[in-house]
C-alpha positions in Angstrom: 282.8 -147.9 90.8 280.3 -145.3 91.4 277.8 -147.9 92.7 281.1 -149.0 95.0 281.8 -145.4 96.2 278.0 -145.2 96.6 277.9 -148.9 98.7 281.6 -147.8 100.8 279.2 -144.4 101.6 276.8 -145.9 103.0 278.1 -148.4 105.1 280.9 -145.7 106.8 277.8 -143.6 107.2 275.6 -146.1 108.8 279.0 -146.7 111.5 279.5 -143.6 111.9 275.6 -143.0 112.7 275.2 -146.0 115.0 278.4 -144.8 117.0 276.5 -141.5 117.9 273.5 -143.2 118.0 275.1 -145.5 121.3 276.9 -142.1 122.6 273.6 -140.6 122.8 272.0 -143.6 124.3 274.9 -144.1 127.1 274.5 -140.2 128.0 271.0 -140.1 128.3 271.0 -143.8 130.4 273.5 -142.2 132.8 271.7 -139.1 133.1 268.8 -140.9 134.4 271.3 -142.6 136.9 271.3 -140.6 140.5 274.6 -140.7 142.3 274.3 -143.4 145.6 274.3 -141.6 148.6 277.8 -141.3 150.4 277.8 -142.3 154.1 279.7 -139.0 156.1 280.3 -138.1 159.2 278.6 -134.8 160.6 279.0 -132.2 163.1 276.4 -129.3 164.2 278.4 -126.2 164.0 278.9 -124.3 167.1 280.1 -121.3 168.6 282.9 -121.6 171.3 285.3 -118.6 172.7 288.8 -118.8 171.4 291.6 -116.7 173.1 294.0 -115.3 170.6 297.6 -116.5 171.4 301.3 -116.2 170.8 303.5 -119.4 170.5 307.3 -119.8 170.9 309.3 -122.3 172.3 312.5 -122.3 174.8 314.2 -123.3 178.0 314.0 -123.4 181.5 316.8 -121.9 183.9 317.3 -121.3 187.5 317.2 -117.7 188.9 320.4 -118.4 190.5 322.2 -121.5 188.9 326.5 -121.7 189.4 329.3 -124.5 189.3 330.5 -124.6 192.7 334.5 -124.5 192.2 337.9 -124.2 194.2 338.9 -120.5 194.7 342.2 -121.9 195.6 344.4 -124.9 195.1 344.5 -127.5 197.7 343.6 -130.9 198.8 339.9 -132.1 199.7 339.9 -132.5 203.1 335.8 -133.0 203.8 333.2 -133.6 201.5 330.0 -132.2 203.8 327.2 -133.1 201.2 325.5 -135.6 200.0 324.4 -135.8 196.0 321.0 -134.1 195.3 321.1 -132.5 198.9 318.9 -129.3 199.6 321.3 -126.8 201.1 321.0 -123.3 202.7 323.1 -120.3 201.8 326.5 -120.7 203.8 326.3 -124.3 204.1 329.9 -125.8 204.1 330.1 -128.0 200.7 333.9 -128.8 200.6 336.7 -128.4 202.7 340.1 -128.3 201.8 343.3 -128.9 203.7 344.6 -125.3 205.1 346.6 -126.6 208.3 349.6 -124.4 207.1 347.4 -121.6 206.7 345.8 -121.8 210.4 349.3 -122.0 211.7 350.4 -118.8 209.8 347.0 -116.9 211.4 347.9 -117.9 214.7 351.3 -116.4 214.3 350.0 -113.5 213.1 347.4 -113.1 216.0 350.4 -113.4 218.1 351.8 -110.7 216.5 349.0 -108.7 216.8 348.3 -109.2 220.7 351.7 -108.5 221.2 351.6 -105.0 219.7 348.4 -104.7 220.9 350.2 -104.9 224.8 353.0 -102.5 223.2 350.2 -100.1 222.3 348.7 -100.0 225.6 351.7 -99.5 227.9 353.3 -96.7 225.6 349.7 -95.0 225.6 349.5 -95.1 229.0 353.5 -93.8 229.3 352.6 -90.7 227.2 350.5 -89.7 230.1 353.6 -89.1 232.0 355.4 -87.6 228.9 357.9 -90.7 229.5 358.2 -91.4 225.7 357.7 -89.4 222.6 354.4 -88.9 220.8 356.2 -90.7 217.8 356.7 -93.6 219.7 353.0 -94.2 220.7 352.4 -93.7 216.5 354.5 -95.8 215.1 353.1 -98.9 218.1 349.7 -97.9 216.4 350.9 -98.3 213.0 352.2 -101.4 214.0 348.9 -102.6 215.3 346.9 -101.7 212.4 349.0 -103.5 210.3 349.3 -106.7 212.7 345.6 -106.6 212.3 345.1 -106.2 208.9 347.5 -109.0 208.6 344.9 -111.3 210.8 342.4 -110.5 208.5 344.0 -111.2 205.4 345.4 -114.7 206.6 341.4 -114.9 207.6 340.2 -114.1 204.2 342.4 -116.3 202.9 341.7 -119.5 205.0 337.8 -118.6 204.2 338.8 -119.4 200.8 340.1 -123.1 201.6 335.9 -123.7 202.3 333.6 -123.7 199.9 329.9 -122.5 200.8 326.7 -122.5 199.4 326.0 -118.8 197.9 322.5 -118.9 197.8 319.6 -121.6 198.8 319.6 -124.2 196.3 319.8 -127.9 195.6 323.0 -129.5 194.9 323.9 -131.9 191.7 326.2 -134.7 191.5 329.4 -134.5 193.5 332.7 -134.1 191.1 335.2 -134.7 193.9 336.4 -137.2 195.8 338.7 -137.3 199.5 342.2 -136.6 198.8 341.7 -135.5 195.4 343.8 -132.4 194.6 341.8 -129.6 193.1 343.8 -126.8 191.1 342.0 -123.3 191.2 338.8 -123.0 189.3 337.9 -126.6 189.6 334.4 -127.4 189.8 333.0 -129.5 192.8 329.2 -129.6 192.2 326.6 -127.8 190.3 324.0 -125.6 193.0 320.7 -124.8 191.6 317.8 -122.7 192.9 314.4 -124.2 191.4 311.8 -122.3 192.9 310.8 -120.0 191.0 312.1 -120.8 187.7 312.7 -118.8 184.3 311.8 -119.7 181.0 313.6 -117.3 178.4 312.1 -117.8 174.7 312.2 -115.3 171.7 309.6 -113.7 169.5 309.7 -111.7 166.3 309.3 -108.0 166.7 305.8 -107.8 165.4 304.8 -109.3 168.4 306.2 -106.8 170.5 302.8 -104.3 170.6 301.3 -107.7 172.1 303.5 -108.4 174.8 303.9 -106.2 178.5 305.3 -107.0 181.6 303.2 -108.9 184.4 301.3 -110.4 181.1 300.0 -114.4 181.9 301.6 -117.2 179.9 301.3 -121.0 180.4 304.2 -123.8 179.7 304.1 -127.0 178.8 307.3 -130.0 178.5 306.8 -133.5 176.8 307.5 -134.6 180.2 304.1 -133.8 181.5 302.2 -134.2 178.2 299.6 -131.3 178.5 300.1 -130.2 181.7 300.2 -126.6 181.9 302.3 -124.4 183.9 301.0 -120.7 184.9 303.7 -118.0 185.0 304.0 -114.6 184.0 306.2 -112.3 181.8 309.3 -110.5 184.1 311.4 -109.3 181.7 311.1 -108.0 178.0 314.5 -107.4 176.3 315.0 -103.7 175.1 317.3 -105.0 171.8 315.9 -106.9 168.9 318.5 -109.1 167.2 319.7 -107.2 164.1 320.0 -111.0 162.4 316.8 -112.6 163.3 315.0 -109.1 164.1 313.6 -111.2 167.4 313.5 -110.4 171.1 314.5 -112.4 173.7 311.4 -112.3 176.4 311.8 -114.0 180.1 309.0 -115.3 181.7 308.6 -117.0 185.9 307.1 -119.7 187.1 306.6 -120.5 190.4 308.2 -124.2 190.9 307.2 -126.1 193.8 307.9 -129.9 193.8 310.2 -128.9 191.5 309.0 -130.0 188.5 310.5 -128.1 186.1 314.7 -128.3 185.9 316.9 -125.8 184.5 317.4 -127.1 180.8 314.1 -128.2 180.3 313.1 -127.5 177.0 309.7 -126.3 176.5 307.0 -124.6 174.8 304.8 -121.3 175.7 301.8 -119.6 175.0 301.2 -116.2 175.7 297.3 -114.8 176.0 296.8 -111.6 174.0 293.8 -109.6 173.8 290.6 -110.3 174.7 288.3 -113.9 173.8 286.3 -114.0 171.1 283.3 -116.2 169.8 283.5 -118.3 166.1 282.5 -121.6 164.7 284.6 -124.3 166.3 285.1 -127.4 164.1 287.3 -130.3 164.1 290.2 -129.7 161.9 288.9 -132.8 159.5 285.8 -130.7 158.5 288.2 -128.1 156.3 289.7 -129.4 153.3 293.3 -127.0 152.5 293.0 -126.1 149.3 295.5 -123.4 147.0 292.7 -122.0 145.7 290.6 -121.8 149.2 289.4 -123.7 152.2 286.4 -125.6 152.0 283.7 -127.3 154.0 280.9 -129.2 152.8 277.0 -128.6 154.6 274.5 -130.8 154.3 270.9 -129.7 153.8 267.9 -131.2 153.7 265.9 -131.3 150.2 262.7 -133.0 151.8 261.4 -136.8 151.7 262.0 -138.7 149.1 259.5 -141.8 147.7 260.5 -143.9 150.5 259.5 -141.3 153.3 262.7 -140.9 154.2 264.6 -137.7 154.2 267.1 -136.7 151.2 270.1 -135.4 152.0 272.6 -133.8 150.4 275.7 -131.9 150.8 277.0 -129.0 149.1 280.3 -127.4 149.4 281.2 -123.9 150.6 284.2 -121.8 151.3 285.2 -120.9 154.4 287.9 -118.2 156.1 289.4 -120.1 159.1 291.4 -118.7 162.2 293.5 -120.2 164.7 293.7 -123.7 165.3 294.2 -125.2 168.6 294.4 -129.2 169.7 292.2 -131.1 167.0 289.7 -127.5 166.4 290.0 -125.5 163.8 288.0 -121.4 164.1 285.9 -120.5 161.3 285.9 -116.8 161.0 283.3 -116.6 157.7 281.4 -118.8 155.6 279.1 -120.8 158.0 276.6 -120.0 160.5 275.6 -121.6 163.9 273.9 -124.6 163.6 274.7 -125.8 160.0 275.4 -129.4 159.5 279.3 -130.0 158.5 280.6 -132.9 157.3 283.7 -134.0 159.4 284.7 -137.1 157.5 284.5 -138.6 153.8 284.3 -135.5 151.8 286.8 -137.5 149.8 284.0 -138.9 148.2 281.9 -135.7 147.8 281.3 -133.3 145.2 278.2 -130.7 145.0 274.6 -132.1 145.3 276.1 -135.7 146.1 273.3 -137.6 148.7 274.4 -138.5 152.1 273.9 -140.6 154.6 275.0 -139.5 158.1 276.6 -142.1 160.5 277.7 -140.4 163.5 279.0 -143.8 165.1 282.9 -142.8 164.8 283.7 -139.2 165.2 287.2 -137.6 164.6 288.9 -136.0 167.4 287.9 -132.8 168.1 289.7 -132.1 171.6 290.8 -128.4 172.4 294.0 -129.6 174.5 295.0 -132.4 172.7 298.8 -133.6 172.8 300.8 -135.9 170.5 300.2 -139.2 171.7 303.5 -140.8 173.5 305.1 -143.7 171.6 305.9 -145.5 174.7 
């Protein structure tokens, strides 16, 4: 039994010893191996000016815009416009049948003419004291009443003519000849397009950075990245109690009528003075819960083959605003450092790298989403 225990102990000791020896040998061998170099693309960190901006979305609306409608009921006698026509203030849009009202006007005009004649005749007789002053006074009152009836009827007849209240562009007509229109029925929309307004909201924290006359730039997806320059014309004095935001209105010149009421757009408000920051493609910075990281390539001198030995080391950076494909680095990098822009997933501290800049990630400050059409 003693001999068996001794033999068993020797066997187990040999097995454990061999396993430990093997592990040490493997570890030593792996330690001698060098990590293979990884291919990455890089960019030299450079300074560029950055303008602090505020972003918001909103809608365009006409400075003056309305749906023209009938003030009185009637039948459409004449349509005096074409769809999409530009009209001037006072231009006739739709004429309703007003024959009865015109006849009544002629009756009132005749009565006013007769009242005028009676007043003139009695005024001449009062000089010779042929009639009493009270008769002349009554004639004068009758004349004024007749004239007032004429003016009232003329105003009523004018309501049968729908006219443009301001210069603008008409939309699509909503009526046809002979159609009966009830009071308040819309016949066509009229919109003033140049200039055009843009209403948007900002949180109350932004109020200290906004002022009337401040320059703004708007974009709409209809025209891609094309910007339209305007300025702030009004800031609401009331902050919404629910959202804690306030409404701002900007005005934009609109030659060519590219911008239309109802269009949805984005607006950028420039605030403060421009500053210079290290500017990199956004792909160069890895966003992590514990901090933003960039990999910097350094030269460790020439290797045995005479070629430079390049290694990548990570560094924590403080980032600022983004614009297009770019991001500003406020702290953590120096101008001229070589920063990895793609291939970071293969890297760790001290990983040797090979630089291949044949293909670079996008680095456009005014990048816009690609149009799928």
